[in-house]
N, C-alpha and C positions, 0 to 999 in steps of 0.2 A: 614673836616670842622675845620677851625682855628678860634681862639678867640683872640682878641687884648686886652691886659691888659696894662693900663697906670700905670706907676710906678712913684710915687711922690719922687722927689729928696729931701733928707734931707738938712738942712742948712750946710753951709761950716764949720761952727765952730763945732768942736767936742764937744759932750756932752755925758756924761755917761748914761743919761737917755734914749738916743736913741740907745744905743748899742744893746740891745736885739731885739729891733724892726728891726734894720738893719740886724741883723743876720737872723731873721725870714723872712725878706724881701728877702734876698739873697737865702735862702732856697726855699722860694716860687717861686722865679724866676727860680731857677734850676729845680724845679718840673714842672713848666710850660713849660720850654724848653723840658724836657723829655717827657711831655705829648704831646707837639707838634710833637716831633720826632715819638712818638708811633702812634699818629694820622696819620701822614704822611705814616708811614710804613703800618698801617692798610688800609689806602686808596689804597696804592699800591697792597697790598695783595687782597683787594676787587676787584680791577680791574683785577688782574691776575686770581682770582677765576671766575669772570664773563667771561673772555676770555676762561678759561678752560671749563666752563659750556657750552659756545657756541660750543667749539671744541668737547666736549663730545656729545652734541646734534647732531652735524654734523656727528660724528663717529657713533652714534647710528642709524642715518638715513642711513648711508652707510651700517651698519651691517644689518639693516632691508632689504635694497635692495639686499644685498648679500644672505640673508636667502631666499628671494623670488626667486633669481636666482638659488640657490641650490635646492629649491623645484622643479623648472622647470627642472633642470638637473636630479633630481631623477625621475621625471615623464618620461623624455626621456629615462633614463636608464631602467625603468620598461617596457617601450614600446619596447626597444631593446631586453630585455629578452623575451617578448612575441613574438617578431619576430624570436627568436632563436628556438622556439618550432617546427615550420615547418621543420627547418633544422634537428632537432632530428628525426622527422618522416622520413625525407629523408634518414638519416643515417640508421635508422632501416630497411627501404626498401632496401637499398644497402646491408645491412647484409643478409637479406633474399635472395636477388638475388645471393650474393656470396655463401650462403649455397646451393641454388639450383644448381648453377654452379658446386660446389664441388661434389654434388650428381651425376650430369650428367657426370662429369669427372670420377667418380668411375664406373658408368655404362659403359662408354667408355673403361675403363681399363679392365673390365670383357669381353667385346666383343672383344677387341684387343688381348686377350690371345689366341684366335683361329688362328690368322694369324701368322704362324711361320716365314715366310720369312722376314716380316717387323716389328717384335716384338720389337727389340732393339730401332729402331728409334722412333716408336710410343710411347713406354714406356718412352723414354727420353723426348719427347715433353709433354706427360701427366704429368710427374714428374715436369717439369718446370712450366706448367700451375698450378699444385697444389701448388707449392711454391709461385707463384705469387698471387694466391687466398688467401693463408695463410698470405702472407705479407699484402695484402689489408685488411684482417680481423683484423690483428694485428694493422694496422694503424687506422682502424675504432674504435677498442676498446680503443686505446690510446686517440683518439680524444674525444670519449664520456666520458672517465674518466677525461680528462683534462677539458672538458666543465662542468662536475659536480663539480670538484674542484674549477673552476673559479666562478661558481654560488654560491657555499657555501661561498667562500671567499668574494664574492661581498655582500652577505646577511649579513655576519659578519661586513664587513666594513660599510654597510648601518646602521646597528644597532648602531655601534660605532659613526657614524656621527650624528645620531639623538640624542644620549645621549650627545655628545659633544656640539651640538647646544643648548640643554636644560640646560646643566650644565656650560659649559665654552664658553661664547660668544667671548672671546678674542682669541680663537684658530680657528676662522672661516676662516681666511686667509690661515692658514696652511692646514685646511681641504679642502678648495676650490682648493688649489694647488694639494692636494692628489686626489681630484675628477677629476681634469683635467688629471692627470697622469693615473687614472683609465680609463677615456674616451679614452685616447690615446691607452692604452693597449687593450681595447675592440675593438677599430678600427683596431688595429694590428691583434687581434684575428679574426675579421671578414675577414680581408684580407687573413690571413692564411687559414681560413675555405674555402674561395673562391678558393684559390690555391689548397687546398686539394681536393675540389670538382672537379676542373678541372683535376687534376691528376687521381682521381678516375674514372672519365668518360673516360679518355684516356686509362687507364689500363683495364677498363671494355670492351672498344671497341677492344683493342688488344687481350684480352682473348676470346672475341666472334669470332674474326677473326681466332685465333688459333684453337678454337673448330670447326669452320666450315671447316678449312683446314684438321683437323683430321678426321672429318666425311667424307669429300670427299676422302681422302686417304683410309679410311676404306672401302668405297663403291668400290673404284677401286680395292683394294686388294680382296674383296669378289668376284667381277666379274672375276678377274684373276683366283682366286681359283676355281670358278665354271667352267671356261673354261678348266683349267688344269684337273679337275675331269672328265669332259665330255671327254676330249681327252684320259685320262687314261682308262676310261671305254670302249671307242671305241677301243683303242689298245688292251685291254684285250679280248674284243669280237673277234677282228681279230686274236689275238694269239690263242684263243680257236678254232676258225675255222681252222687255219693253222695246229694246233696240231691234230685236228680231221682228216684233210686231210692227214697228215703225217702218222697217225695210219692206215688209209685205204690203203695208198700207201705201207706201211711196210707189212701189211697183204697180199696184192697182190704180193709183191716181195717175201715174204716167200712162198707163194703158188707156184710161178714160180720156186723158188729155189728148193722146194721139188720135183716138177715135173722133173727138170733137174737132180737133184741128183738121183732120181729113175731111169731115163734114163741112167745116167752114171753108176749106180750100175749094171743095166742090161747089159750094154756094157762090163763092167769089167768081169761080170760073163761069157759072151760069149767068151771074150778073154782068161779068165782062162780055160774055157773048151777047147778052141783051143790049149792052151799051154799044157794041160794035155795029149792031143792026140799026142803031140811031146815031149816025156820025155827026148830026148837027148839034147834039148835046155834049160832045166831047171837046176838049181843048187840046192844044198842041203839047202841053206839058204832060198830059195824061197818056199820050201815045208814045212817049219816049221809050219806056221799058215795061214789059208785062210784069216785071217783079214788083212794081209799085203797087200792084193790086194786093199783094200779100200783106198781112198784118205784121207789125214789128213784134219781136219776141218779148214775152212777158215773164218776169221773174216771180218767184214765189213770195218775195218780200214786198212787191208793189201792190198798190191799192187801185181799185177801179173808181172812176168818177161817177158817183151815184146821181149827180144832178144833171149830167149832160145827156142829151138824146140825139139820135142821128137825124141830120137835116136832109139827107139825100142818099141816093144809092152809093155815091162815091165816098161819102164820109164814113162808110163802114170799114175803110182801111185803117182809120185811126183807132178802132176799138182794140181792146187788150186781148191778146191771144196767149195762151200758156204755151211756152216753148218747152223743150226738154229740160226739166229741172235738174239742178245739181244734186248729187246724192247727199242725204242728210248725214250719214255716217261714212265718210270716205275711208276712215281708217280700217273698217271691217272689209275684208276681201270677199267679193261675191255677193250677189243679191238673190237670196232664196225666195222663190215664188211658189205660192201654194195654189196650184191649178186643179187640185183634186175636187174641191167643193166650191163652185162659184156662188151657189145660193147662200152658203154659210158666210162667205166673204162679203157678199152684198149686205147681208144682215148686220155683220159687224161694222161695216162702213156706215150704214144708215144709223146705227146706234151711236157711233162716235160722232158723226156729223150733227146728229140731234143734240148730243151732249155739249158739243162746242158751240152750236147755235144758241143754246139756252143760257149762255153767259159764263160757261166754265164751271158752274156749280157741279153738274153731274159728271163732267170730265175729271174734276178733282176727286169726286167720290169714287169713280171707277179706277183712276190711276193716282192715288195719293202720293206715290213715291216721287213722281217727276215734278209735280207742282207747276209753277209759272213757266218753266222752260218748255215742258210738253204742251201747256196751254197755248203759248205763243205760236209754237210750231204747228199745232193742230189747227189753230185759228187761221194762220196764213194758208195752210193747205186747203182748208174749207173755203176760204174766200176765193182762192185761185180756181178751185173746182166749180164753185157756184158761178163765177164770171165766165168760165169756159162753157158751162151748161146753159146759162141764161145771160148772154152778154148785155142785154138791155135792162135787166132788173138790177136795182141797187143792192150792193153787198152789205149784209148786216154786220155791224161792229158791236162788240160787247161794250157795255157801259163801264165808266171808270170805277164805279163802286164794285161791280161784279169782278172786274179785272183785279182791283186791289185785294178783294177777298181771295181770289184764286192765287194771286202772288203770295199773300200771307200764308195761306195753307201750304203752298208749294215750298216756301222757305222753311216752314215748320216741319214738313214731312219728308222732304227730299234731303238725304244725307249721303254724301259720297265719301 
């Protein structure tokens, strides 16, 4: 607001009486000009203050709007935190499932210890599944720890934000930017949690598939083991039956050998008596001991000389005689003899001898489980029995081709 002041001009003629008045007038004019300038400056400052006041009012309104927006954001964040609780429950359930799967894997490891044939492969698969379960447990622990850290950090930041809103309203823009950053981080964490859940489900499915494969292989191994055990028991029973039959056959052959030996001894005694009646045909060396008339013992594994023939009565002492043979199965106590049916035993012996004499073909058909071992033993027994029954006749020997066929079939059929 300006005031107009009229200044009275003094007369043109100078006068000494008006000099102080003029001086005062000039001073007053200068003060008026300074007052006008100050008034103008104050008016400008007042206008600027009004503009700043309006701007501050608008800024305060914006701050109020941003505070309301931040409150809404905080409510949404709290809602998101409440939504994270089911995820934690799901993580706990996944941990329990992982623990149960680990226990099942341990039980499977104890059961797989009995399967010797496939132990290495199943143990490797079980170790790999345990490592995968341990990795899943480690990931779950890391996720839960990271979630707790994020929650504590978020609570701290929330308290800081509330204090900043109450104390310093000029930092609301920076805090809003920080909240936006946190929202983005929470969104990224949700995305990562979703990815981790997908990976966990995939790994869980793969572990379940591996466990089912391990169970299936274990079942197959158990069934194969049962079959092998049954076959082994059956072979043991057949072996016991064959050994029993061999003991019976050995006892019968020993009995026949004893009879033939007694007959041979009687014949030698008769020949010795005939030789004593003719002393001119005897030498001094032949009269030293009557035991020289006896034949030397003959083992079951020796062969008779088919090309030699007796040259005289005294040369019969060099013929092979079956002595008491050693038992074929000394580890079995007792020799069971079947004396109830002699005719049936003779039939069985004749059938077996005929089978051995025919080259081992029929023996292998009758006893496919023993193969070459039984063929060699039966051939030796048959040769000894034939030499004992017919000392002068050549003992038949199987051809190499027949023997090789018998040994091949025996190796293929005989399993202990």
